[in-house]
C-alpha positions, 0 to 999 in steps of 0.5 A: 500500500502506498504511504502518504509520505511517498506521494508527498515526496513525489509532489515535493520533487516535482516542484523542486525540480521545476523551480525555474518554472515556478518563479513567475507564478509564485512572484505573481501569486498566480495559480498553476494547478493544471500544470502541476496536475500534468507534472505529478501525473507524469511522475506517477506514471513513470514509477512502476508502483503506480498503475493506471494513472488517469487525468479527470476520472469520474467517481461517484457518478458525476464528480471528477478527480483531478488525478487517479491511480491504482496501487496494490489493487486500491484505487486512489482519487486525488483532488488538487488545489493550489491556494494562493495567499495574500501574505506579504513578503519580499520578492512577491507582488502584493495582491489580494487573493481569496485564501479563505475561499481557497480553503473552503474549496479544499474543505469541499473536496475533503467532504466529497472524498469522504463519500467514496466507497471503502474500496477506494481512497480519496486524497486532497493535494493542497499546495499553499503559496507563497509562504514565507520560510519562517511560517513554514518552519515555525513551531508551534505553527504560525498563527495565520497559517494555523487558523486555516489548517485547523479548519482543514484538520477538523474537516478531514477528521485529524487531530488539531496540530497534526497536519504538517506540510513540506516546504519547497523554497522557490524565490528568496524566502518565498516558497510553497507548502505542500500537503497530502490529506487523506480524509478520515471516514 
């Protein structure tokens, strides 16, 4: 069975290897979900452990997963979200971005994936950007970040404070925080 950390590592590797491509969207706070979906799908398809990698596969009759794959006879459905923030930092344009609406969308995906049959597994891949390195490294979690993560943890059935992301530096102190969330039934 695939471990969530394996998918987290694949995601972080995809982003780390393409920092040159990510500089522009990070500086402008522009979304890049479609591009990331293709990059991650390609990385999974090139790994023999991941079978039948598909884009835009239907589940629950009318919903579409951004990405799906099989491992050891289990089908995984992934919903991806790139959530741009409005937090100020050097080398990043100041722009208003609806992080609250982005987080609400992540929570909607968590709720829809909770409805999957027991034979299938749902995962939410959330990419939060731009995030200052200090926020990502803070222990306990940064207060601004913690407010949003608490809502996600509650929706996913996680203990408070248990969701941890991987930081990928992109430009200066700004980077991306990645999360792979497996909602509890």
